[in-house]
C-alpha positions in Angstrom: -4.5 -2.5 19.1 -5.7 -4.1 22.0 -5.2 -4.1 25.8 -5.6 -1.1 27.8 -2.2 -0.6 28.1 -1.9 -0.9 24.3 -3.1 2.6 24.0 -2.1 4.4 27.2 1.3 6.2 26.9 3.1 3.7 29.3 2.4 0.8 26.9 5.4 -1.5 26.4 4.8 -4.8 25.2 7.2 -7.6 24.1 6.7 -9.2 20.6 6.5 -13.1 19.7 7.1 -14.8 16.3 4.4 -16.9 14.8 4.5 -16.8 10.9 2.2 -17.8 8.3 2.0 -17.3 4.6 -0.3 -14.6 3.2 -3.0 -14.9 0.5 -4.9 -11.5 -0.2 -8.3 -11.8 -0.6 -8.3 -8.9 -3.0 -5.1 -9.5 -5.0 -7.5 -11.4 -7.8 -9.6 -8.5 -8.4 -9.6 -7.9 -12.1 -11.0 -4.3 -12.0 -11.6 -1.8 -9.6 -15.0 -2.1 -7.8 -17.5 0.3 -7.7 -17.2 2.9 -4.8 -19.8 2.2 -2.4 -22.1 5.5 -2.1 -23.1 7.4 1.0 -26.6 7.3 1.4 -27.9 9.3 4.6 -27.6 12.0 6.9 -25.4 11.4 9.7 -25.7 11.2 13.4 -23.0 11.9 16.0 -20.4 9.3 16.4 -21.8 7.3 13.3 -21.1 7.4 9.5 -23.4 5.4 6.8 -22.3 4.3 3.5 -24.2 1.8 1.2 -22.4 -1.2 0.0 -24.6 -2.8 -2.7 -27.8 -3.6 -0.7 -26.2 -3.3 2.6 -26.0 -0.3 4.7 -23.0 -0.2 6.6 -22.5 2.2 9.8 -19.2 3.1 11.1 -19.4 3.6 14.9 -16.9 5.5 17.3 -16.0 3.8 20.4 -13.8 6.9 21.0 -10.3 7.7 20.7 -7.2 7.4 22.9 -3.5 8.9 22.7 -0.6 7.0 21.6 3.1 7.4 22.3 4.8 6.6 19.2 8.3 6.8 20.7 7.3 3.9 22.9 5.0 1.8 20.7 6.7 2.1 17.2 9.6 -0.4 16.3 11.8 -0.8 13.1 12.0 3.2 13.0 13.8 5.8 14.8 12.2 8.8 17.0 13.6 11.2 14.5 12.2 9.3 11.4 8.8 8.9 13.1 8.7 12.8 14.0 9.7 13.5 10.6 6.6 11.6 9.1 3.9 12.7 11.5 5.2 16.4 10.8 4.4 15.9 7.3 0.8 15.3 8.4 0.8 18.3 10.8 1.0 16.0 13.8 3.1 15.7 17.1 3.8 12.8 19.4 1.6 11.3 20.9 -1.0 11.1 18.3 -4.6 10.2 18.6 -6.1 6.8 17.5 -9.5 6.2 16.8 -11.5 3.0 17.8 -13.9 2.4 15.2 -16.4 -0.8 14.9 -18.9 -1.2 12.0 -22.4 -2.4 11.9 -23.7 -4.2 9.0 -27.4 -4.4 8.1 -27.7 -7.7 6.2 -30.9 -9.5 5.5 -32.3 -10.8 8.7 -29.2 -9.8 10.4 -27.4 -7.1 12.3 -23.7 -7.5 12.4 -20.9 -6.1 14.2 -17.3 -5.7 13.3 -15.5 -5.7 16.3 -16.9 -4.1 19.5 -14.3 -1.5 20.7 -12.7 -1.3 24.0 -15.8 -1.7 26.4 -14.6 -1.1 30.1 -11.1 -2.0 29.7 -9.5 1.3 28.9 -11.4 3.1 32.1 -13.7 6.0 32.1 -13.1 8.5 29.3 -11.1 6.3 27.2 -13.3 4.4 24.6 -16.4 2.5 25.8 -18.8 4.5 23.6 -20.1 1.8 21.1 -23.5 1.1 23.0 -24.1 4.8 22.8 -23.3 5.0 19.2 -25.6 1.9 18.6 -28.6 3.5 20.3 -28.1 6.6 18.3 -28.8 4.4 15.2 -31.9 2.4 17.0 -29.9 -0.6 17.6 -30.1 -2.3 21.1 -27.4 -5.0 22.1 -29.9 -7.8 22.0 -30.8 -7.3 18.2 -27.2 -8.0 17.2 -27.3 -11.5 15.6 -23.3 -11.7 14.9 -20.0 -10.3 15.9 -17.1 -10.6 13.7 -14.1 -10.1 15.7 -10.9 -9.3 13.7 -8.7 -10.5 16.6 -8.7 -11.1 20.3 -7.0 -7.7 21.7 -9.1 -5.9 24.0 -9.9 -2.9 22.0 -11.6 -5.1 19.5 -13.3 -7.7 21.9 -13.5 -5.7 25.0 -17.1 -4.5 24.1 -18.2 -8.0 24.2 -18.9 -7.9 28.1 -19.8 -5.7 30.7 -19.0 -6.3 34.5 -17.8 -9.9 33.0 -21.2 -10.7 31.5 -22.2 -10.8 27.7 -23.4 -7.5 26.2 -24.9 -9.1 23.0 -27.1 -12.0 24.3 -28.4 -13.3 21.2 -25.1 -13.0 19.0 -22.8 -15.5 17.9 -19.2 -14.4 18.0 -17.0 -15.4 15.0 -13.2 -15.2 15.5 -10.2 -16.8 13.9 -9.5 -20.2 15.8 -5.6 -19.4 16.2 -6.6 -16.6 18.2 -8.7 -18.8 20.7 -6.1 -21.6 20.7 -3.4 -19.2 21.3 -4.8 -16.7 23.9 -6.5 -19.7 25.9 -3.3 -21.4 26.4 -1.6 -19.7 29.2 1.7 -21.8 28.4 1.8 -19.7 25.2 2.3 -16.6 27.5 5.1 -18.4 29.8 6.7 -19.7 26.4 6.6 -16.2 24.4 6.7 -13.6 27.1 3.7 -11.8 25.6 2.2 -9.7 28.1 0.0 -11.8 30.6 -2.9 -9.3 30.6 -3.5 -10.0 26.7 -4.4 -13.6 27.8 -6.4 -12.4 30.5 -8.6 -10.2 28.6 -9.0 -12.4 25.6 -10.2 -15.0 28.1 -12.4 -12.4 29.8 -14.2 -11.3 26.8 -14.7 -14.7 25.0 -15.2 -17.2 27.7 -18.9 -16.0 28.4 -19.7 -16.7 24.8 -17.7 -19.9 24.8 -19.6 -21.3 27.8 -23.0 -20.2 26.3 -22.1 -22.1 23.0 -22.2 -18.8 21.1 -18.6 -18.8 19.5 -17.8 -20.0 16.0 -14.2 -20.2 15.0 -12.7 -20.4 11.6 -9.5 -21.2 9.8 -8.2 -20.2 6.2 -10.7 -18.7 4.1 -14.4 -19.3 4.2 -17.9 -17.9 4.2 -18.8 -16.8 7.4 -22.4 -15.2 6.7 -24.2 -14.8 3.2 -22.1 -12.1 1.5 -19.4 -11.9 4.1 -16.1 -14.0 3.8 -13.5 -14.2 6.5 -9.8 -14.9 5.8 -6.9 -15.6 8.4 -3.8 -13.2 8.0 -1.4 -14.2 10.6 0.9 -11.9 11.8 -0.6 -9.1 14.2 -2.0 -12.0 15.9 -2.0 -15.7 15.1 -5.9 -15.5 14.1 -6.0 -12.0 12.6 -9.0 -12.0 10.2 -10.1 -9.9 7.3 -13.8 -9.8 6.3 -15.0 -8.9 3.0 -18.7 -7.8 2.4 -19.6 -7.9 -1.2 -23.1 -7.0 -2.5 -24.3 -6.1 -6.1 -20.6 -5.6 -7.3 -19.5 -3.5 -4.3 -16.8 -4.7 -2.1 -15.9 -3.5 1.4 -13.1 -5.2 3.3 -12.5 -4.9 7.0 -8.8 -5.2 7.5 -8.4 -5.0 11.1 -5.0 -4.0 12.5 -2.8 -3.9 9.5 -2.1 -0.4 10.3 -2.3 1.9 13.3 -0.6 5.0 12.3 -1.3 6.5 8.8 1.2 9.3 8.9 3.8 6.6 9.3 2.9 3.1 8.2 1.4 4.3 4.7 4.8 6.3 3.6 6.8 3.4 5.1 5.0 0.1 5.7 8.2 -1.4 7.4 7.5 0.3 10.6 6.0 -2.1 13.1 4.1 -1.5 16.5 4.7 -3.4 19.8 1.4 -5.0 19.6 2.3 -7.1 16.7 3.0 -10.9 17.6 5.0 -11.5 14.6 6.6 -8.2 13.4 7.8 -10.0 10.1 4.5 -11.3 9.5 2.8 -8.1 10.2 5.2 -6.3 7.6 4.4 -8.9 5.1 0.8 -8.6 5.6 0.8 -5.0 5.3 3.1 -4.4 2.2 1.0 -7.1 0.2 -2.2 -5.9 1.2 -1.4 -2.2 0.5 0.1 -3.3 -2.9 -3.3 -5.1 -3.7 -5.5 -2.4 -2.5 -3.6 0.3 -4.5 -4.4 -1.8 -7.7 -7.8 -2.8 -6.9 -8.8 0.3 -5.3 -11.2 -1.5 -3.0 -12.6 0.5 -0.2 -11.6 -0.6 3.1 -12.4 0.0 6.9 -9.8 0.4 9.4 -10.5 0.3 13.2 -7.6 2.9 14.4 -7.4 5.4 11.5 -9.5 8.8 12.0 -13.2 8.1 12.1 -14.8 6.9 10.2 -11.9 4.9 9.2 -13.2 4.3 5.7 -11.2 4.9 2.7 -8.7 3.7 0.0 -5.0 3.1 -0.2 -3.0 5.0 -3.2 0.3 4.6 -4.4 2.5 7.4 -3.5 4.9 9.2 -5.9 8.7 8.4 -4.9 7.4 5.0 -2.9 5.0 4.0 -0.3 1.4 4.6 -0.2 -1.4 7.4 0.7 -4.4 6.8 2.8 -7.4 8.5 0.9 -10.5 8.9 3.5 -13.8 8.9 1.9 -15.4 12.1 1.0 -17.5 13.4 4.0 -21.1 13.2 2.7 -24.4 14.3 4.7 -27.3 14.6 3.1 -30.6 12.6 2.4 -29.9 9.4 0.3 -31.3 8.9 -3.5 
């Protein structure tokens, strides 16, 4: 997900092609990792789990409606309606805007920043309130891991055009910076101009301050956190994998937007995918690997807190299994 028009009911963006090979960071897992445990009483718009020694907090930036008849590709309205009806939903469906806070030794790390001011009043923009509830001020954030440079992930980086996280280094896939900061790519591909404008508006203040670190391929971003590029949704779309004491949590970005549709039918794409074939390939291979490894994943647009597992569905496709809600004092 991405620009304001991405979530609004009038959204209709064109798609470009940019395909790279997929290499799953989880396919090599020999056995299912232990499931992280919930550890604390929960506050509004937040949800805590423990991954090894690392406390991870899901933070709600709000939610917004999506008109699936306008947004989904490689499906029909009848097929879409049939699938969402099985989930007792009707079109439009609500999409969560989830970000995540990692309390690493000596660091406070955000994964994505929500939409900030870009969706307008009442639509997202609640991240800073959620951070305040867990006792974190913006200047305490040391690092921000951006899964991709769409506005509902990077929008919270700025307020009134200025940096929100003054002491933070922003980590983002180099291919996204290269693509969205070259306006010739907009003319060449026809991809909506506002994508380029907002990516530049959110990242440029940090680039100008020398506070952006880009990466390619797969590499350690921070101690215990690995980033890996998975081109498809955008050229620089990234997964981030947190590992601590034998436990693992994978932040998968926008490989799935609509659980009721794309888990049973991973071939369905969405208008925000730059490379639809690449997005399908990443989703299919990742779902298959996750169903085998049973790793816990964090997803930006599934119902809050966006934490759960992927399970193979009898008869084909997959199911989303959200974490069991837990609200009690930790051990």
